[in-house]
C-alpha positions in Angstrom: -13.3 21.5 35.5 -9.7 20.8 34.5 -9.1 21.0 30.8 -9.0 17.4 29.4 -5.8 16.1 28.1 -6.0 15.7 24.3 -4.5 12.4 23.0 -3.6 13.8 19.7 -0.3 13.3 17.9 -0.1 15.7 14.9 2.7 15.1 12.4 3.6 17.2 9.4 4.9 15.7 6.2 8.3 16.6 4.9 9.2 18.4 1.7 7.9 17.0 -1.5 11.2 17.0 -3.4 14.7 16.0 -2.7 16.3 17.7 -5.8 18.1 21.0 -6.0 15.8 22.1 -8.8 18.3 24.4 -10.6 20.5 23.7 -13.7 24.3 24.3 -13.5 25.4 27.5 -15.1 28.5 25.8 -16.5 28.4 24.6 -20.1 28.5 20.8 -20.7 31.4 21.2 -23.1 33.8 22.6 -20.6 35.3 19.9 -18.4 37.6 22.0 -16.2 35.0 24.5 -15.1 36.5 27.5 -17.0 34.8 29.6 -19.6 35.7 29.0 -23.3 38.0 31.7 -24.8 36.3 34.4 -26.7 36.9 34.7 -30.5 38.0 38.0 -32.0 35.2 40.2 -33.0 34.7 41.0 -36.7 35.7 44.6 -36.2 39.1 43.4 -35.1 39.9 42.0 -38.6 42.1 44.3 -40.8 40.4 45.8 -43.9 43.0 44.2 -46.2 42.4 40.7 -44.8 45.9 40.6 -43.2 46.5 38.7 -40.0 46.3 40.4 -36.7 48.1 38.7 -33.8 46.0 38.5 -30.7 47.2 40.7 -27.9 48.7 39.0 -24.9 46.4 38.6 -22.0 46.5 41.5 -19.6 47.1 41.1 -15.8 43.5 42.2 -15.3 42.1 39.4 -17.5 44.3 36.8 -15.7 42.9 38.0 -12.4 39.3 37.8 -13.8 40.0 34.3 -15.1 41.3 33.2 -11.7 38.3 34.8 -10.0 36.0 33.0 -12.4 37.6 29.7 -11.6 37.2 30.4 -7.9 33.6 31.4 -8.3 32.8 28.2 -10.3 34.5 26.1 -7.6 32.4 27.9 -4.9 29.3 27.1 -6.9 30.2 23.5 -7.1 30.9 23.3 -3.4 27.6 25.1 -2.6 25.7 22.7 -4.9 27.3 19.6 -3.3 26.5 20.9 0.2 22.9 21.7 -0.8 22.5 18.1 -2.1 23.8 16.7 1.2 21.6 19.0 3.2 18.5 18.1 1.3 19.3 14.4 1.5 19.7 14.6 5.2 16.5 16.6 5.5 14.5 14.1 3.4 16.0 11.2 5.4 15.1 12.8 8.7 11.6 13.5 7.6 10.9 9.9 6.6 12.9 8.4 9.4 10.9 10.3 11.9 7.6 9.6 10.2 5.6 8.6 13.2 5.8 4.9 14.1 2.3 5.6 15.6 0.9 5.7 12.0 2.3 2.2 11.3 0.9 0.8 14.5 -2.5 2.5 14.0 -2.8 1.3 10.4 -1.8 -2.2 11.3 -4.2 -2.2 14.3 -7.2 -1.1 12.2 -6.4 -3.4 9.2 -5.6 -6.6 11.2 -7.8 -6.6 14.3 -11.3 -8.0 14.1 -12.7 -6.7 17.4 -16.4 -6.2 17.3 -18.2 -3.5 19.3 -16.2 -3.5 22.6 -19.5 -3.1 24.4 -20.8 -6.3 23.0 -21.6 -8.9 25.7 -21.2 -12.0 23.5 -17.6 -12.6 24.4 -16.5 -15.1 26.9 -17.0 -14.3 30.6 -13.9 -16.2 31.6 -10.2 -15.7 31.1 -8.4 -18.7 29.6 -4.8 -19.6 30.5 -3.3 -20.1 27.0 0.3 -20.9 27.8 0.8 -22.6 24.4 0.1 -19.4 22.5 1.9 -17.0 24.9 5.7 -17.0 25.5 5.0 -17.5 29.2 2.1 -18.7 31.2 -0.1 -15.6 31.8 -0.7 -14.7 35.4 -4.5 -14.5 35.6 -4.7 -13.9 39.3 -7.1 -11.1 40.3 -6.9 -9.8 43.9 -10.2 -9.2 45.8 -10.1 -6.3 48.2 -12.3 -4.9 50.9 -15.7 -3.4 50.3 -15.6 0.3 49.1 -15.7 2.7 52.0 -15.7 6.4 52.4 -17.6 8.9 50.2 -14.6 9.8 48.1 -14.0 6.2 47.1 -17.6 5.1 46.4 -18.1 4.4 42.7 -14.4 4.9 41.8 -12.1 1.9 41.3 -8.5 2.7 40.5 -5.1 1.5 41.6 -3.0 3.0 38.8 -1.4 6.3 37.9 -4.4 6.9 35.6 -6.9 7.6 38.4 -7.8 10.9 36.7 -8.6 9.1 33.5 -12.3 10.1 33.7 -11.4 13.7 33.1 -8.9 13.1 30.3 -11.4 12.7 27.5 -14.0 15.3 26.3 -16.7 15.3 28.9 -16.5 14.0 32.4 -17.2 10.7 34.1 -18.5 11.3 37.7 -18.5 8.2 40.0 -21.7 7.7 42.0 -22.8 5.2 44.6 -26.3 4.8 46.0 -26.0 3.6 49.6 -29.7 2.5 49.8 -29.3 -0.7 47.8 -29.4 -4.1 49.4 -26.2 -5.4 47.8 -22.6 -4.4 48.4 -19.6 -3.9 46.2 -16.0 -4.9 46.4 -13.0 -3.8 44.5 -11.0 -6.4 42.5 -7.7 -5.8 40.8 -5.5 -7.4 38.2 -1.9 -6.2 38.6 1.0 -7.7 36.6 4.1 -5.5 36.2 7.4 -6.8 34.9 8.9 -3.4 33.9 11.6 -1.8 35.9 12.5 1.7 36.9 15.6 1.5 34.8 13.6 0.4 31.7 9.9 1.3 32.2 8.9 0.6 28.6 10.0 -3.0 28.3 7.7 -5.7 29.7 4.2 -6.0 31.1 2.4 -3.1 32.8 -1.1 -4.1 33.9 -3.0 -2.1 36.5 -6.7 -2.8 36.3 -9.4 -2.2 38.9 -13.1 -3.0 38.7 -16.1 -3.6 41.0 -17.7 -6.9 41.9 -21.2 -7.0 43.4 -21.9 -9.0 46.5 -25.2 -10.3 48.1 -27.2 -9.8 45.0 -30.7 -11.2 45.7 -31.7 -12.0 42.1 -29.3 -14.9 41.7 -27.5 -13.1 38.9 -24.4 -12.2 40.8 -22.0 -14.5 39.0 -23.3 -13.5 35.6 -23.1 -9.8 36.4 -19.6 -10.1 37.9 -18.4 -12.0 34.9 -19.6 -9.3 32.5 -17.9 -6.6 34.6 -14.6 -8.5 34.7 -14.6 -9.3 31.0 -15.3 -5.7 30.1 -12.5 -4.4 32.4 -9.9 -6.8 31.1 -10.8 -6.6 27.4 -7.4 -5.4 26.1 -5.3 -7.3 28.7 -7.0 -10.4 27.5 -6.5 -9.8 23.8 -2.9 -8.7 24.2 -1.7 -11.2 26.9 -4.1 -13.3 28.8 -5.7 -15.0 25.8 -3.8 -13.6 22.9 -5.6 -12.6 19.7 -3.4 -13.5 16.7 -4.3 -10.3 14.9 -3.4 -8.2 17.9 -0.1 -10.2 18.4 1.0 -9.3 14.8 0.5 -5.6 15.6 2.5 -6.0 18.9 5.3 -7.8 17.0 5.5 -5.0 14.4 5.4 -2.3 17.1 8.2 -3.8 19.2 11.5 -1.9 18.9 15.0 -3.1 19.4 14.0 -6.3 21.1 11.8 -4.5 23.5 8.0 -5.1 23.8 5.8 -2.9 26.0 2.3 -4.2 26.7 0.2 -2.1 29.1 -3.4 -1.6 30.2 -4.3 0.8 33.0 -8.1 0.6 33.6 -10.1 2.9 35.9 -13.7 1.9 36.5 -16.5 4.2 37.4 -19.9 3.2 38.7 -22.0 6.1 37.3 -25.4 4.9 38.4 -26.8 2.1 40.5 -30.1 1.2 42.1 -31.8 -2.1 43.0 -32.3 -3.0 39.3 -29.7 -1.3 37.2 -25.9 -0.9 37.3 -24.1 1.4 34.9 -20.3 1.4 34.7 -17.8 3.3 32.5 -14.3 1.8 32.0 -11.4 4.1 30.8 -8.6 2.0 29.4 -5.2 3.7 28.7 -3.3 1.0 26.9 -0.1 0.4 24.8 0.3 -2.2 22.1 4.0 -3.1 21.7 5.6 0.2 22.5 5.0 3.7 23.8 4.1 4.7 20.2 1.1 2.3 20.2 -0.9 4.4 22.7 -4.7 4.4 22.9 -7.3 5.8 25.3 -10.7 4.0 25.1 -13.9 4.2 27.0 -16.1 1.1 27.3 -19.4 0.9 29.2 -21.6 -1.7 30.8 -25.3 -1.2 31.6 -26.7 -4.3 33.2 -30.1 -5.4 34.5 -29.4 -6.8 37.9 -32.7 -8.8 37.9 -32.0 -10.6 34.7 -28.3 -10.2 33.9 -29.1 -8.7 30.6 -26.8 -6.0 29.3 -27.9 -3.1 27.1 -25.8 -1.4 24.4 -26.5 1.8 22.5 -27.8 -0.3 19.6 -30.4 -1.8 21.9 -32.0 1.5 23.1 -31.3 4.2 20.4 -31.3 4.8 16.7 -29.4 8.1 16.6 -30.1 10.5 13.7 -28.2 13.4 12.2 -29.9 15.8 14.5 -28.5 13.9 17.5 -25.1 13.9 15.9 -25.2 17.7 15.2 -26.2 18.4 18.8 -23.4 16.0 20.1 -20.8 17.8 18.0 -21.9 21.2 19.1 -21.8 20.3 22.8 -18.4 18.6 22.4 -16.8 21.6 20.6 -18.2 24.0 23.2 -16.8 22.0 26.0 -13.4 21.5 24.5 -12.8 25.0 23.2 -13.5 24.1 19.6 -12.7 20.4 19.8 -9.7 18.3 18.8 -8.8 16.9 15.4 -11.7 14.4 15.5 -14.5 16.8 16.5 -13.2 19.5 14.2 -13.0 17.3 11.1 -15.7 14.7 11.5 -19.0 15.6 9.7 -22.4 15.2 11.2 -23.3 12.6 8.6 -20.2 10.5 9.4 -20.8 10.9 13.2 -24.4 9.6 12.6 -23.0 6.4 11.2 -20.5 6.2 14.1 -23.3 6.6 16.6 -25.4 4.0 14.8 -22.4 1.6 14.8 -23.2 0.7 11.2 -19.9 1.8 9.8 -16.9 1.2 12.0 -14.4 2.7 9.5 -11.8 -0.1 9.9 -12.4 -0.4 13.6 -11.5 3.2 14.3 -14.7 4.3 16.0 -17.1 2.9 18.6 -20.2 4.4 20.3 -21.7 3.5 23.6 -23.6 5.0 26.6 -23.8 5.1 30.3 -26.3 6.5 32.8 -25.2 9.3 35.0 -26.4 10.3 38.5 -29.2 12.4 37.0 -30.5 9.5 34.9 -29.3 11.3 31.8 -28.0 9.2 28.9 -24.3 10.0 28.3 -23.6 9.1 24.6 -20.0 8.3 24.2 -17.6 7.8 21.2 -14.1 6.2 21.3 -12.1 7.3 18.3 -8.8 6.3 16.7 -8.9 9.2 14.3 -6.8 9.7 11.1 -7.2 12.8 8.9 -7.8 12.3 5.2 -4.3 13.4 4.4 -2.8 11.2 7.1 -1.0 13.9 8.9 -3.2 14.3 11.9 -4.2 11.6 14.4 -6.1 11.6 17.7 -6.9 8.8 20.1 -9.4 9.3 22.8 -13.0 9.4 23.8 -15.8 11.9 24.3 -19.2 11.8 25.9 -22.2 14.2 26.0 -25.4 14.0 28.2 -28.9 13.9 26.8 -32.1 13.7 28.9 -34.3 10.8 28.1 -37.1 13.2 26.9 -34.8 14.8 24.4 -34.2 11.3 22.9 -37.8 10.4 22.6 -37.9 10.5 18.8 -35.0 8.0 18.4 -35.7 5.6 21.3 -36.1 1.9 20.5 -38.5 -0.3 22.4 -36.5 -1.7 25.3 -37.0 -2.8 28.9 -34.1 -0.5 29.7 -36.3 2.6 29.7 -38.5 1.3 32.4 -35.5 0.8 34.6 -34.8 4.5 34.7 -38.5 5.5 34.8 -38.5 7.0 31.3 
């Protein structure tokens, strides 16, 4: 399997001081930079107390005095140049302090997004021209039913069609041909950027499935859930702007340019007559190329009732689960990235339980794979304790239903997979 791309942007802090740190060797009482003249030594006084005229300076002493003045001038020049160099160094360090940190901190402190796998949000997209500079284009384009083995279960029309292999773990599209319903591909494309300026404007390329001929009567409800999940960040950034998100975008915009993008690839990972499981990988940008994120959302929906299941509905992960998840992730990613290397099992337990979102930086979810295993996923917007290392991405690890028996919650979901 191709090594996953790590979305990590490490930055190192600059020097802690901008001073030279050394005192001048020149005395404060000498204004011209020259040394004070020496007084005659006591041994030079005559025994009878008579006056002894000082000897005229020798050529060698004049040369020494000239050399001393030249040396002092050199020291001054070196000191001035050192101060200039250090100032430039400090300026460059702080000027280049990653804009990503500002965007990330603003994102986590101002957004109020709940669990992105929650199904309580609206199933429709509202045209809010009053709160957006221009009337959002909400047109989604239906396409032909999926066809061909290579296309079944994979819905992508963007350059990120390999997004399923870019996290830690792998999302494998699957499609069960024996079901009575069919599936079509729908897209939302809205691109205003140009080849000459690819990071100024809108850049939406979102693909997702829509079920057809569903006998249960839940077709509209299921399709609305799918569409809402696929367009989550396009909605919050543009289609139905969230004020807290807009403030982050305004802060991230640079030089009058605003880049808002969401590239979503959708994967059907399991389907039968009663259950549909989908993973959505969203590579999005909030305001500029520095506001880059890579999230995974999931949807597990009962096709008979239209009920969706989150990880909170079916599992209560414990520290043993977190420890195993970390071990598998590190093994798969050659030791892991910043997040998996630095997060503790106890903290990961809280993340998996979704009871401590740490300023909206972490979300857990799950999807069902073709083997009916439960893939437990985590999306992370990681920041190290010292603030120097960040990583944005997702990771997922598979657990068999039997291995999760001790932490399973009573749910109709388990019967749907025969567990």
